[in-house]
ZAMI-550936 format. One record per atom (N, C-alpha, C): x, y, z; atom name; residue number from 1. Coordinates in steps of 0.2 Angstrom, whole numbers, padded with zeros to 4 digits. Layout:
<recs>
X,Y,Z,CA,NUM
...
</recs>
This chain:
<recs>
0253,0388,0435,N,1
0261,0389,0436,CA,1
0260,0397,0437,C,1
0264,0401,0441,N,2
0266,0408,0442,CA,2
0271,0408,0438,C,2
0272,0415,0436,N,3
0278,0417,0433,CA,3
0280,0425,0435,C,3
0287,0426,0435,N,4
0289,0431,0436,CA,4
0286,0437,0431,C,4
0287,0436,0426,N,5
0285,0440,0421,CA,5
0276,0439,0418,C,5
0274,0433,0418,N,6
0268,0433,0416,CA,6
0268,0429,0409,C,6
0276,0428,0407,N,7
0277,0424,0402,CA,7
0278,0417,0402,C,7
0274,0413,0397,N,8
0275,0405,0399,CA,8
0277,0405,0390,C,8
0279,0398,0391,N,9
0281,0393,0383,CA,9
0275,0393,0379,C,9
0277,0394,0372,N,10
0271,0392,0369,CA,10
0270,0385,0369,C,10
0266,0381,0365,N,11
0264,0374,0364,CA,11
0269,0371,0360,C,11
0270,0375,0356,N,12
0277,0372,0349,CA,12
0283,0370,0355,C,12
0284,0375,0358,N,13
0291,0375,0361,CA,13
0292,0370,0367,C,13
0284,0369,0371,N,14
0285,0364,0375,CA,14
0286,0357,0372,C,14
0282,0356,0366,N,15
0283,0351,0363,CA,15
0291,0349,0360,C,15
0293,0354,0358,N,16
0300,0353,0357,CA,16
0306,0351,0361,C,16
0304,0355,0369,N,17
0307,0352,0374,CA,17
0307,0345,0375,C,17
0301,0342,0375,N,18
0299,0335,0375,CA,18
0302,0331,0371,C,18
0303,0333,0365,N,19
0307,0329,0360,CA,19
0315,0329,0361,C,19
0315,0336,0362,N,20
0322,0336,0362,CA,20
0327,0331,0369,C,20
0323,0330,0373,N,21
0325,0325,0379,CA,21
0327,0318,0377,C,21
0325,0317,0372,N,22
0325,0309,0368,CA,22
0333,0309,0367,C,22
0337,0316,0365,N,23
0343,0315,0362,CA,23
0343,0316,0355,C,23
0338,0317,0352,N,24
0339,0320,0344,CA,24
0340,0328,0343,C,24
0341,0332,0347,N,25
0342,0338,0347,CA,25
0348,0339,0351,C,25
0352,0345,0347,N,26
0358,0346,0351,CA,26
0358,0353,0353,C,26
0354,0358,0350,N,27
0353,0365,0352,CA,27
0346,0367,0350,C,27
0344,0372,0355,N,28
0337,0375,0353,CA,28
0338,0381,0355,C,28
0336,0387,0352,N,29
0337,0394,0352,CA,29
0329,0396,0354,C,29
0329,0398,0360,N,30
0322,0402,0362,CA,30
0321,0410,0361,C,30
0317,0412,0360,N,31
0316,0419,0360,CA,31
0308,0422,0364,C,31
0308,0428,0365,N,32
0302,0429,0368,CA,32
0298,0434,0362,C,32
0293,0432,0361,N,33
0289,0436,0356,CA,33
0282,0437,0358,C,33
0279,0441,0357,N,34
0272,0442,0359,CA,34
0270,0440,0367,C,34
0274,0441,0370,N,35
0273,0438,0378,CA,35
0273,0430,0379,C,35
0276,0428,0374,N,36
0277,0420,0375,CA,36
0284,0419,0374,C,36
0287,0414,0376,N,37
0293,0410,0374,CA,37
0292,0406,0369,C,37
0294,0408,0364,N,38
0293,0403,0357,CA,38
0300,0400,0355,C,38
0299,0394,0351,N,39
0305,0391,0348,CA,39
0307,0394,0342,C,39
0314,0397,0342,N,40
0317,0400,0335,CA,40
0322,0396,0332,C,40
0324,0392,0334,N,41
0329,0386,0330,CA,41
0330,0380,0335,C,41
0329,0374,0331,N,42
0332,0367,0334,CA,42
0336,0365,0329,C,42
0341,0361,0332,N,43
0346,0358,0328,CA,43
0350,0352,0331,C,43
0349,0347,0325,N,44
0353,0340,0328,CA,44
0360,0341,0330,C,44
0363,0335,0332,N,45
0369,0336,0333,CA,45
0372,0329,0329,C,45
0379,0329,0328,N,46
0382,0324,0324,CA,46
0390,0323,0327,C,46
0391,0326,0331,N,47
0398,0326,0334,CA,47
0399,0325,0342,C,47
0405,0325,0345,N,48
0405,0326,0352,CA,48
0402,0333,0353,C,48
0399,0334,0358,N,49
0396,0340,0361,CA,49
0401,0346,0360,C,49
0408,0345,0363,N,50
0413,0351,0362,CA,50
0415,0352,0355,C,50
0415,0347,0351,N,51
0418,0348,0344,CA,51
0413,0352,0340,C,51
0406,0353,0342,N,52
0401,0356,0336,CA,52
0398,0362,0341,C,52
0401,0363,0347,N,53
0398,0369,0351,CA,53
0398,0376,0348,C,53
0404,0378,0346,N,54
0404,0383,0342,CA,54
0402,0383,0336,C,54
0402,0380,0333,N,55
0399,0378,0326,CA,55
0392,0380,0326,C,55
0389,0378,0331,N,56
0381,0378,0331,CA,56
0379,0382,0335,C,56
0381,0385,0341,N,57
0380,0390,0345,CA,57
0380,0397,0342,C,57
0386,0398,0340,N,58
0389,0406,0338,CA,58
0385,0409,0333,C,58
0381,0404,0328,N,59
0377,0409,0323,CA,59
0370,0409,0325,C,59
0370,0407,0331,N,60
0362,0409,0333,CA,60
0361,0416,0337,C,60
0368,0418,0339,N,61
0368,0425,0342,CA,61
0367,0431,0337,C,61
0362,0434,0338,N,62
0362,0441,0336,CA,62
0364,0445,0339,C,62
0368,0453,0337,N,63
0372,0457,0340,CA,63
0368,0460,0345,C,63
0361,0464,0343,N,64
0359,0466,0347,CA,64
0352,0465,0350,C,64
0350,0457,0349,N,65
0345,0453,0352,CA,65
0346,0448,0356,C,65
0342,0449,0364,N,66
0344,0444,0367,CA,66
0341,0436,0366,C,66
0343,0432,0369,N,67
0338,0426,0368,CA,67
0341,0420,0373,C,67
0338,0414,0373,N,68
0341,0409,0375,CA,68
0343,0403,0372,C,68
0349,0401,0374,N,69
0351,0394,0369,CA,69
0352,0390,0375,C,69
0348,0382,0373,N,70
0349,0375,0378,CA,70
0354,0372,0373,C,70
0359,0370,0376,N,71
0364,0366,0373,CA,71
0364,0359,0377,C,71
0364,0354,0372,N,72
0364,0347,0376,CA,72
0371,0344,0377,C,72
0373,0342,0382,N,73
0378,0339,0383,CA,73
0379,0331,0382,C,73
0385,0328,0382,N,74
0385,0321,0381,CA,74
0384,0316,0387,C,74
0383,0321,0392,N,75
0383,0318,0400,CA,75
0375,0316,0401,C,75
0375,0308,0404,N,76
0368,0307,0405,CA,76
0367,0307,0412,C,76
0361,0307,0415,N,77
0360,0305,0422,CA,77
0353,0301,0420,C,77
0350,0298,0425,N,78
0344,0294,0426,CA,78
0339,0296,0422,C,78
0338,0302,0422,N,79
0331,0306,0418,CA,79
0332,0307,0410,C,79
0340,0307,0410,N,80
0341,0309,0402,CA,80
0348,0313,0403,C,80
0348,0316,0395,N,81
0355,0321,0396,CA,81
0355,0327,0398,C,81
0361,0329,0401,N,82
0362,0335,0405,CA,82
0362,0340,0399,C,82
0359,0347,0400,N,83
0360,0352,0397,CA,83
0363,0358,0401,C,83
0366,0364,0396,N,84
0368,0371,0399,CA,84
0362,0375,0395,C,84
0361,0382,0400,N,85
0357,0385,0397,CA,85
0361,0393,0397,C,85
0363,0396,0389,N,86
0364,0401,0389,CA,86
0360,0407,0388,C,86
0362,0413,0394,N,87
0358,0418,0393,CA,87
0363,0423,0389,C,87
0359,0424,0382,N,88
0363,0430,0377,CA,88
0359,0437,0379,C,88
0363,0442,0382,N,89
0362,0449,0383,CA,89
0367,0453,0381,C,89
0367,0454,0375,N,90
0372,0457,0371,CA,90
0372,0465,0373,C,90
0377,0468,0375,N,91
0376,0476,0378,CA,91
0374,0481,0374,C,91
0372,0480,0367,N,92
0370,0486,0366,CA,92
0361,0484,0362,C,92
0359,0478,0366,N,93
0352,0477,0364,CA,93
0349,0481,0369,C,93
0341,0484,0368,N,94
0337,0489,0373,CA,94
0337,0486,0379,C,94
0337,0492,0382,N,95
0337,0488,0392,CA,95
0330,0485,0392,C,95
0325,0487,0390,N,96
0319,0482,0392,CA,96
0319,0476,0389,C,96
0323,0475,0384,N,97
0325,0469,0383,CA,97
0327,0465,0387,C,97
0333,0467,0388,N,98
0338,0463,0394,CA,98
0335,0462,0400,C,98
0329,0468,0403,N,99
0326,0466,0409,CA,99
0321,0461,0407,C,99
0318,0461,0403,N,100
0313,0455,0400,CA,100
0316,0449,0401,C,100
0319,0447,0397,N,101
0325,0441,0397,CA,101
0327,0438,0405,C,101
0330,0443,0408,N,102
0334,0442,0414,CA,102
0328,0440,0419,C,102
0322,0443,0418,N,103
0316,0441,0423,CA,103
0312,0435,0421,C,103
0313,0433,0416,N,104
0309,0428,0412,CA,104
0315,0421,0412,C,104
0320,0421,0415,N,105
0326,0415,0415,CA,105
0323,0410,0420,C,105
0320,0412,0425,N,106
0319,0407,0430,CA,106
0311,0402,0428,C,106
0308,0407,0423,N,107
0304,0402,0420,CA,107
0304,0397,0414,C,107
0310,0400,0410,N,108
0312,0395,0406,CA,108
0314,0388,0409,C,108
0319,0390,0415,N,109
0322,0385,0419,CA,109
0315,0379,0422,C,109
0310,0382,0424,N,110
0305,0378,0425,CA,110
0301,0375,0420,C,110
0301,0378,0414,N,111
0296,0375,0409,CA,111
0301,0369,0406,C,111
0306,0370,0407,N,112
0312,0364,0403,CA,112
0313,0358,0408,C,112
0314,0360,0414,N,113
0315,0356,0420,CA,113
0322,0357,0423,C,113
0320,0359,0429,N,114
0327,0362,0433,CA,114
0333,0356,0434,C,114
0330,0349,0434,N,115
0334,0343,0435,CA,115
0338,0341,0430,C,115
0337,0344,0423,N,116
0340,0341,0417,CA,116
0346,0348,0415,C,116
0345,0352,0419,N,117
0350,0358,0419,CA,117
0357,0358,0422,C,117
0363,0357,0419,N,118
0368,0358,0423,CA,118
0372,0363,0425,C,118
0372,0369,0420,N,119
0376,0374,0421,CA,119
0372,0380,0418,C,119
0371,0386,0421,N,120
0370,0394,0418,CA,120
0374,0396,0416,C,120
0376,0399,0410,N,121
0381,0403,0407,CA,121
0376,0411,0405,C,121
0380,0415,0407,N,122
0378,0422,0406,CA,122
0382,0426,0401,C,122
0379,0429,0396,N,123
0386,0432,0392,CA,123
0382,0439,0389,C,123
0387,0443,0388,N,124
0386,0449,0384,CA,124
0389,0450,0379,C,124
0396,0447,0378,N,125
0399,0445,0371,CA,125
0401,0439,0369,C,125
0403,0438,0365,N,126
0405,0430,0361,CA,126
0411,0428,0365,C,126
0415,0430,0367,N,127
0420,0428,0373,CA,127
0417,0424,0379,C,127
0412,0428,0381,N,128
0408,0425,0388,CA,128
0405,0418,0386,C,128
0402,0415,0380,N,129
0398,0412,0379,CA,129
0399,0406,0374,C,129
0406,0408,0370,N,130
0410,0402,0366,CA,130
0411,0397,0368,C,130
0414,0392,0367,N,131
0418,0386,0370,CA,131
0422,0388,0375,C,131
0427,0393,0373,N,132
0432,0394,0380,CA,132
0429,0395,0384,C,132
0424,0401,0382,N,133
0421,0405,0390,CA,133
0418,0401,0393,C,133
0413,0394,0390,N,134
0410,0390,0394,CA,134
0415,0387,0398,C,134
0421,0384,0396,N,135
0426,0380,0401,CA,135
0429,0385,0404,C,135
0429,0391,0405,N,136
0433,0396,0408,CA,136
0427,0396,0415,C,136
0421,0398,0413,N,137
0416,0397,0418,CA,137
0416,0390,0423,C,137
0415,0384,0418,N,138
0417,0378,0422,CA,138
0422,0378,0427,C,138
0428,0381,0425,N,139
0435,0381,0429,CA,139
0434,0385,0436,C,139
0429,0391,0433,N,140
0428,0396,0440,CA,140
0423,0393,0445,C,140
0418,0389,0443,N,141
0414,0385,0448,CA,141
0418,0381,0452,C,141
0424,0377,0450,N,142
0426,0371,0452,CA,142
0433,0374,0457,C,142
0434,0381,0456,N,143
0439,0383,0460,CA,143
0435,0387,0468,C,143
0440,0385,0474,N,144
0437,0388,0478,CA,144
0436,0396,0478,C,144
0431,0398,0482,N,145
0430,0406,0482,CA,145
0436,0408,0486,C,145
0437,0415,0483,N,146
0441,0418,0487,CA,146
0439,0418,0495,C,146
0444,0420,0499,N,147
0442,0421,0505,CA,147
0443,0428,0508,C,147
0438,0430,0513,N,148
0439,0436,0516,CA,148
0445,0437,0521,C,148
0447,0441,0524,N,149
0453,0442,0529,CA,149
0450,0436,0535,C,149
0442,0438,0536,N,150
0441,0434,0542,CA,150
0440,0427,0540,C,150
0439,0423,0535,N,151
0438,0416,0534,CA,151
0446,0414,0533,C,151
0450,0418,0530,N,152
0455,0416,0530,CA,152
0459,0415,0538,C,152
0458,0420,0543,N,153
0460,0418,0548,CA,153
0456,0411,0551,C,153
0450,0410,0549,N,154
0447,0405,0552,CA,154
0450,0399,0549,C,154
0451,0397,0542,N,155
0454,0393,0539,CA,155
0461,0391,0543,C,155
0465,0396,0544,N,156
0471,0395,0547,CA,156
0470,0393,0555,C,156
0466,0393,0558,N,157
0464,0392,0564,CA,157
0462,0383,0564,C,157
0458,0382,0557,N,158
0457,0375,0557,CA,158
0462,0369,0556,C,158
0466,0373,0551,N,159
0471,0370,0548,CA,159
0478,0367,0554,C,159
0478,0372,0560,N,160
0482,0372,0565,CA,160
0479,0368,0571,C,160
0472,0368,0570,N,161
0470,0367,0578,CA,161
0472,0358,0580,C,161
0472,0359,0586,N,162
0475,0351,0588,CA,162
0469,0349,0593,C,162
0467,0342,0590,N,163
0460,0342,0594,CA,163
0463,0337,0601,C,163
0463,0339,0606,N,164
0465,0333,0611,CA,164
0461,0333,0618,C,164
0461,0330,0620,N,165
0461,0328,0627,CA,165
0464,0332,0632,C,165
0461,0337,0637,N,166
0467,0341,0641,CA,166
0471,0337,0647,C,166
0475,0336,0647,N,167
0479,0335,0654,CA,167
0486,0337,0653,C,167
0490,0336,0658,N,168
0496,0340,0660,CA,168
0500,0338,0653,C,168
0502,0333,0652,N,169
0508,0330,0647,CA,169
0506,0329,0639,C,169
0500,0326,0639,N,170
0498,0323,0633,CA,170
0492,0326,0630,C,170
0492,0326,0622,N,171
0486,0328,0618,CA,171
0484,0322,0614,C,171
0478,0321,0612,N,172
0477,0317,0607,CA,172
0470,0318,0606,C,172
0466,0316,0598,N,173
0461,0319,0596,CA,173
0454,0317,0600,C,173
0450,0323,0600,N,174
0443,0320,0603,CA,174
0436,0325,0599,C,174
0432,0322,0600,N,175
0425,0326,0596,CA,175
0424,0330,0599,C,175
0427,0332,0606,N,176
0424,0338,0610,CA,176
0424,0345,0606,C,176
0432,0344,0603,N,177
0433,0352,0600,CA,177
0441,0353,0602,C,177
0444,0358,0601,N,178
0451,0361,0601,CA,178
0452,0361,0609,C,178
0457,0357,0612,N,179
0458,0355,0618,CA,179
0467,0356,0619,C,179
0468,0361,0624,N,180
0476,0361,0627,CA,180
0475,0359,0631,C,180
0481,0356,0633,N,181
0483,0353,0640,CA,181
0484,0361,0645,C,181
0483,0359,0651,N,182
0484,0364,0656,CA,182
0490,0364,0660,C,182
0494,0368,0662,N,183
0501,0369,0663,CA,183
0499,0366,0671,C,183
0506,0364,0674,N,184
0505,0361,0680,CA,184
0504,0367,0686,C,184
0506,0372,0684,N,185
0504,0378,0690,CA,185
0496,0379,0689,C,185
0493,0380,0684,N,186
0486,0380,0683,CA,186
0483,0374,0687,C,186
0486,0369,0686,N,187
0481,0363,0690,CA,187
0483,0364,0698,C,187
0488,0366,0699,N,188
0489,0366,0707,CA,188
0485,0372,0709,C,188
0483,0378,0705,N,189
0479,0382,0708,CA,189
0471,0379,0709,C,189
0471,0376,0703,N,190
0463,0373,0703,CA,190
0462,0369,0709,C,190
0467,0366,0710,N,191
0467,0360,0716,CA,191
0467,0365,0723,C,191
0470,0370,0724,N,192
0469,0376,0730,CA,192
0462,0378,0729,C,192
0459,0380,0723,N,193
0453,0383,0725,CA,193
0447,0376,0725,C,193
0449,0371,0725,N,194
0443,0365,0724,CA,194
0445,0364,0734,C,194
0451,0365,0735,N,195
0451,0365,0744,CA,195
0447,0370,0748,C,195
0447,0376,0744,N,196
0444,0380,0748,CA,196
0450,0386,0750,C,196
0456,0384,0748,N,197
0463,0389,0751,CA,197
0462,0396,0747,C,197
0458,0396,0740,N,198
0457,0403,0738,CA,198
0450,0402,0733,C,198
0449,0407,0730,N,199
0441,0408,0728,CA,199
0441,0410,0721,C,199
0446,0410,0718,N,200
0448,0413,0712,CA,200
0454,0412,0707,C,200
0453,0407,0701,N,201
0456,0406,0696,CA,201
0455,0409,0689,C,201
0459,0413,0685,N,202
0458,0415,0680,CA,202
0463,0411,0676,C,202
0462,0408,0670,N,203
0465,0404,0666,CA,203
0464,0408,0658,C,203
0471,0408,0654,N,204
0471,0410,0648,CA,204
0475,0404,0643,C,204
0473,0406,0637,N,205
0476,0401,0631,CA,205
0482,0404,0628,C,205
0488,0399,0627,N,206
0494,0403,0623,CA,206
0493,0399,0618,C,206
0492,0404,0613,N,207
0490,0401,0605,CA,207
0496,0397,0602,C,207
0501,0401,0602,N,208
0508,0398,0600,CA,208
0511,0392,0603,C,208
0510,0391,0609,N,209
0513,0385,0613,CA,209
0505,0380,0613,C,209
0500,0381,0613,N,210
0496,0378,0614,CA,210
0494,0374,0619,C,210
0493,0379,0625,N,211
0493,0377,0631,CA,211
0489,0380,0634,C,211
0485,0379,0641,N,212
0480,0383,0646,CA,212
0484,0386,0652,C,212
0486,0392,0651,N,213
0490,0394,0657,CA,213
0487,0397,0663,C,213
0491,0399,0668,N,214
0486,0400,0675,CA,214
0487,0409,0673,C,214
0483,0412,0673,N,215
0484,0419,0672,CA,215
0485,0425,0678,C,215
0481,0422,0684,N,216
0479,0425,0690,CA,216
0475,0420,0695,C,216
0477,0422,0702,N,217
0473,0417,0707,CA,217
0475,0422,0713,C,217
0470,0420,0718,N,218
0470,0422,0725,CA,218
0463,0423,0728,C,218
0463,0427,0733,N,219
0454,0428,0735,CA,219
0453,0434,0733,C,219
0447,0434,0730,N,220
0445,0441,0726,CA,220
0437,0441,0729,C,220
0435,0449,0731,N,221
0430,0449,0733,CA,221
0425,0451,0728,C,221
0418,0450,0730,N,222
0414,0448,0723,CA,222
0414,0455,0720,C,222
0415,0461,0724,N,223
0413,0467,0720,CA,223
0419,0470,0717,C,223
0424,0465,0718,N,224
0431,0467,0714,CA,224
0431,0463,0708,C,224
0427,0459,0707,N,225
0427,0453,0701,CA,225
0426,0456,0695,C,225
0423,0461,0692,N,226
0423,0464,0686,CA,226
0430,0468,0685,C,226
0433,0469,0690,N,227
0440,0473,0689,CA,227
0445,0467,0686,C,227
0444,0460,0686,N,228
0449,0454,0686,CA,228
0447,0453,0678,C,228
0442,0456,0675,N,229
0441,0454,0667,CA,229
0444,0458,0664,C,229
0448,0456,0658,N,230
0452,0461,0654,CA,230
0448,0463,0649,C,230
0448,0469,0647,N,231
0445,0473,0641,CA,231
0446,0471,0634,C,231
0452,0467,0632,N,232
0454,0466,0626,CA,232
0456,0459,0624,C,232
0454,0453,0629,N,233
0456,0446,0628,CA,233
0451,0443,0630,C,233
0449,0437,0628,N,234
0445,0431,0633,CA,234
0449,0430,0637,C,234
0445,0427,0642,N,235
0447,0423,0648,CA,235
0442,0417,0650,C,235
0445,0413,0654,N,236
0440,0408,0658,CA,236
0444,0410,0666,C,236
0436,0411,0668,N,237
0438,0413,0677,CA,237
0433,0406,0680,C,237
0436,0404,0686,N,238
0433,0400,0691,CA,238
0432,0404,0697,C,238
0426,0404,0700,N,239
0424,0409,0705,CA,239
0420,0406,0711,C,239
0422,0406,0716,N,240
0418,0402,0721,CA,240
0415,0407,0727,C,240
0408,0408,0724,N,241
0403,0413,0726,CA,241
0400,0410,0733,C,241
0402,0415,0738,N,242
0402,0412,0745,CA,242
0394,0417,0746,C,242
0389,0412,0750,N,243
0384,0418,0750,CA,243
0378,0414,0754,C,243
0373,0417,0757,N,244
0368,0412,0759,CA,244
0360,0414,0755,C,244
0358,0407,0755,N,245
0351,0407,0751,CA,245
0346,0404,0754,C,245
0340,0407,0755,N,246
0336,0403,0760,CA,246
0338,0402,0767,C,246
0343,0406,0770,N,247
0344,0405,0776,CA,247
0350,0400,0776,C,247
0353,0396,0772,N,248
0358,0392,0772,CA,248
0364,0396,0768,C,248
0370,0393,0772,N,249
0377,0397,0769,CA,249
0380,0391,0765,C,249
0380,0394,0758,N,250
0382,0390,0751,CA,250
0390,0393,0750,C,250
0393,0387,0746,N,251
0399,0390,0742,CA,251
0398,0387,0735,C,251
0396,0391,0729,N,252
0395,0389,0724,CA,252
0400,0392,0718,C,252
0403,0386,0716,N,253
0409,0388,0710,CA,253
0405,0388,0702,C,253
0407,0396,0701,N,254
0404,0396,0693,CA,254
0410,0396,0689,C,254
0409,0395,0683,N,255
0413,0396,0677,CA,255
0411,0402,0671,C,255
0415,0407,0672,N,256
0414,0411,0669,CA,256
0418,0413,0662,C,256
0416,0412,0657,N,257
0419,0414,0649,CA,257
0418,0421,0648,C,257
0424,0424,0650,N,258
0423,0433,0647,CA,258
0425,0434,0639,C,258
0422,0437,0636,N,259
0424,0437,0628,CA,259
0423,0445,0627,C,259
0427,0449,0626,N,260
0425,0456,0625,CA,260
0423,0458,0618,C,260
0418,0455,0614,N,261
0416,0457,0608,CA,261
0422,0456,0604,C,261
0422,0461,0599,N,262
0426,0460,0593,CA,262
0432,0464,0595,C,262
0435,0465,0601,N,263
0441,0469,0601,CA,263
0447,0464,0600,C,263
0445,0458,0600,N,264
0451,0453,0600,CA,264
0449,0451,0593,C,264
0453,0446,0590,N,265
0455,0443,0584,CA,265
0449,0436,0583,C,265
0448,0435,0576,N,266
0443,0430,0576,CA,266
0446,0425,0578,C,266
0454,0423,0577,N,267
0455,0418,0578,CA,267
0456,0416,0586,C,267
0456,0421,0589,N,268
0456,0420,0598,CA,268
0450,0418,0599,C,268
0445,0422,0597,N,269
0438,0421,0598,CA,269
0436,0413,0597,C,269
0438,0411,0591,N,270
0437,0405,0589,CA,270
0439,0399,0594,C,270
0447,0399,0596,N,271
0449,0397,0600,CA,271
0447,0396,0607,C,271
0445,0401,0610,N,272
0443,0400,0616,CA,272
0435,0398,0617,C,272
0431,0399,0609,N,273
0425,0397,0611,CA,273
0426,0386,0611,C,273
0430,0385,0607,N,274
0431,0378,0605,CA,274
0435,0376,0612,C,274
0439,0379,0614,N,275
0444,0374,0620,CA,275
0437,0375,0627,C,275
0433,0379,0627,N,276
0429,0380,0632,CA,276
0427,0373,0634,C,276
0423,0369,0630,N,277
0419,0361,0633,CA,277
0425,0358,0637,C,277
0430,0357,0632,N,278
0435,0352,0635,CA,278
0439,0355,0642,C,278
0441,0361,0641,N,279
0444,0364,0650,CA,279
0438,0363,0655,C,279
0432,0365,0654,N,280
0427,0362,0659,CA,280
0426,0358,0661,C,280
0425,0351,0656,N,281
0425,0344,0657,CA,281
0431,0343,0660,C,281
0438,0344,0660,N,282
0443,0342,0663,CA,282
0444,0344,0670,C,282
0441,0351,0672,N,283
0441,0354,0679,CA,283
0436,0350,0682,C,283
0430,0348,0680,N,284
0426,0344,0683,CA,284
0426,0336,0685,C,284
0430,0333,0679,N,285
0430,0328,0679,CA,285
0437,0324,0681,C,285
0442,0329,0681,N,286
0448,0326,0683,CA,286
0450,0330,0690,C,286
0450,0336,0690,N,287
0452,0340,0697,CA,287
0445,0339,0702,C,287
0439,0338,0700,N,288
0434,0335,0705,CA,288
0430,0343,0707,C,288
0431,0348,0703,N,289
0428,0354,0705,CA,289
0420,0355,0701,C,289
0415,0354,0708,N,290
0408,0354,0706,CA,290
0406,0362,0703,C,290
0406,0364,0696,N,291
0403,0371,0694,CA,291
0395,0370,0692,C,291
0393,0375,0696,N,292
0387,0374,0697,CA,292
0382,0379,0692,C,292
0387,0383,0689,N,293
0383,0388,0684,CA,293
0389,0389,0679,C,293
0388,0390,0673,N,294
0394,0390,0668,CA,294
0390,0399,0664,C,294
0394,0404,0665,N,295
0391,0410,0661,CA,295
0395,0412,0657,C,295
0393,0416,0652,N,296
0397,0418,0646,CA,296
0395,0427,0647,C,296
0400,0432,0647,N,297
0398,0437,0648,CA,297
0404,0443,0643,C,297
0402,0448,0640,N,298
0404,0451,0636,CA,298
0404,0459,0639,C,298
0403,0459,0645,N,299
0403,0465,0648,CA,299
0404,0463,0656,C,299
0411,0464,0658,N,300
0413,0465,0664,CA,300
0409,0468,0670,C,300
0405,0474,0667,N,301
0400,0476,0673,CA,301
0394,0473,0675,C,301
0394,0468,0672,N,302
0387,0465,0672,CA,302
0388,0459,0678,C,302
0394,0457,0680,N,303
0397,0452,0685,CA,303
0397,0456,0692,C,303
0390,0457,0694,N,304
0388,0459,0702,CA,304
0386,0453,0704,C,304
0386,0456,0712,N,305
0383,0450,0716,CA,305
0377,0448,0715,C,305
0371,0453,0713,N,306
0365,0451,0712,CA,306
0365,0447,0705,C,306
0369,0448,0700,N,307
0369,0445,0694,CA,307
0373,0437,0696,C,307
0376,0436,0698,N,308
0379,0429,0699,CA,308
0374,0426,0705,C,308
0372,0429,0709,N,309
0367,0426,0714,CA,309
0360,0423,0711,C,309
0357,0428,0706,N,310
0351,0426,0701,CA,310
0354,0420,0695,C,310
0360,0420,0694,N,311
0363,0414,0690,CA,311
0363,0408,0693,C,311
0366,0408,0700,N,312
0364,0403,0702,CA,312
0359,0399,0704,C,312
0355,0404,0707,N,313
0348,0403,0709,CA,313
0342,0406,0705,C,313
0342,0403,0699,N,314
0337,0406,0694,CA,314
0330,0406,0697,C,314
0326,0411,0696,N,315
0319,0411,0698,CA,315
0315,0406,0694,C,315
0310,0404,0697,N,316
0307,0398,0695,CA,316
0299,0399,0697,C,316
0296,0396,0692,N,317
0290,0396,0691,CA,317
0286,0405,0692,C,317
0289,0410,0688,N,318
0287,0416,0686,CA,318
0281,0416,0685,C,318
0277,0420,0687,N,319
0269,0421,0686,CA,319
0269,0426,0680,C,319
0267,0423,0675,N,320
0265,0428,0670,CA,320
0261,0433,0669,C,320
0262,0438,0669,N,321
0256,0444,0668,CA,321
0251,0444,0662,C,321
0245,0443,0666,N,322
0240,0442,0661,CA,322
0239,0446,0655,C,322
0237,0446,0649,N,323
0236,0450,0644,CA,323
0232,0455,0646,C,323
0234,0462,0645,N,324
0227,0467,0647,CA,324
0225,0467,0641,C,324
0218,0468,0640,N,325
0214,0470,0633,CA,325
0215,0476,0633,C,325
0217,0481,0628,N,326
0216,0487,0627,CA,326
0211,0491,0626,C,326
0211,0496,0629,N,327
0204,0500,0630,CA,327
0202,0503,0623,C,327
0196,0503,0622,N,328
0193,0505,0614,CA,328
0194,0512,0615,C,328
0193,0514,0608,N,329
0195,0522,0606,CA,329
0191,0527,0612,C,329
0192,0533,0614,N,330
0189,0537,0619,CA,330
0184,0541,0615,C,330
0177,0543,0618,N,331
0173,0545,0616,CA,331
0170,0542,0609,C,331
0169,0536,0610,N,332
0166,0533,0604,CA,332
0158,0532,0604,C,332
0155,0535,0610,N,333
0147,0535,0611,CA,333
0145,0529,0613,C,333
0138,0528,0614,N,334
0135,0521,0617,CA,334
0137,0515,0610,C,334
0137,0510,0614,N,335
0136,0505,0609,CA,335
0130,0504,0605,C,335
0130,0502,0599,N,336
0124,0503,0594,CA,336
0122,0495,0594,C,336
0115,0494,0594,N,337
0112,0488,0593,CA,337
0110,0487,0585,C,337
0113,0481,0581,N,338
0110,0480,0575,CA,338
0106,0475,0574,C,338
0101,0477,0571,N,339
0095,0471,0570,CA,339
0097,0467,0563,C,339
0097,0461,0563,N,340
0098,0456,0557,CA,340
0092,0457,0553,C,340
0093,0452,0549,N,341
0087,0453,0544,CA,341
0082,0450,0547,C,341
0082,0444,0551,N,342
0076,0439,0553,CA,342
0072,0447,0559,C,342
0076,0453,0562,N,343
0073,0457,0566,CA,343
0076,0456,0573,C,343
0082,0450,0573,N,344
0083,0449,0581,CA,344
0090,0454,0580,C,344
0088,0457,0589,N,345
0095,0461,0589,CA,345
0102,0457,0591,C,345
0107,0460,0588,N,346
0113,0458,0588,CA,346
0117,0463,0592,C,346
</recs>
């Protein structure tokens, strides 16, 4: 077994660990002496664990000397009783001792058995490790962690999200994600795009009303497409790309999800990301628009004719360049012949 500090448990301590798991021992004190973890004290229990905790643990703590305390709870699992391990490292103990005990703590856990340890308690004062300190430690573990501003926004999003199938009038739960209904005018413009009357539709989310709005529509030249992408809010774009490919005229509708990085709020980014799949599904299955390519972009400048063409018609079977063997060092002289023990040249 490898150890962080090279310190292992003595045979006496290992024997005591094994005996303690039968339930005859309440508390064990472990110290480090002569580069070994050794048994300093072992005491039985006569009452409930919380009734004798302070009575047994506190007298074992020295003012300037770190140690480990293993304390048996009354809670059982299939392998036996559960224990807590207390790492006592008082403020006024030598720095070298503090570092040694901190680096050896993982080894102690392995020697005793990770599965039998329920809680780790670390303390530098009596108030950290007495019964009240341990109960406070347990309470802090059960309490939810404080949220960052970003996590609070995400939580609010999850609390308020409405999972729904996208349609004009109704919403109900779906496994696809957050889905808002499209407004009537948005659906009408998508129908016009399907019929070829226009070649561009831009959709936005109204987070307050929980709907998908029409933001803009019309005929847009490919060169003007980047100018339609806002730089401070996400958007969904439907664009019919008219072009020729291998001599054939084609009209290919692409769905573009534009996301301007971190210039918008986390809530907005999360909603657009979650709503994207239901919106695309509605456009394809209900409106009947064949979307040949879905593109995500965080830079409007990349939406050029060449870029979209390559997205619609990706290059296939590209020949990989063979790995070029690097040249040897210059001026290294002629290659030398080495003779083996049997006289043969190598």
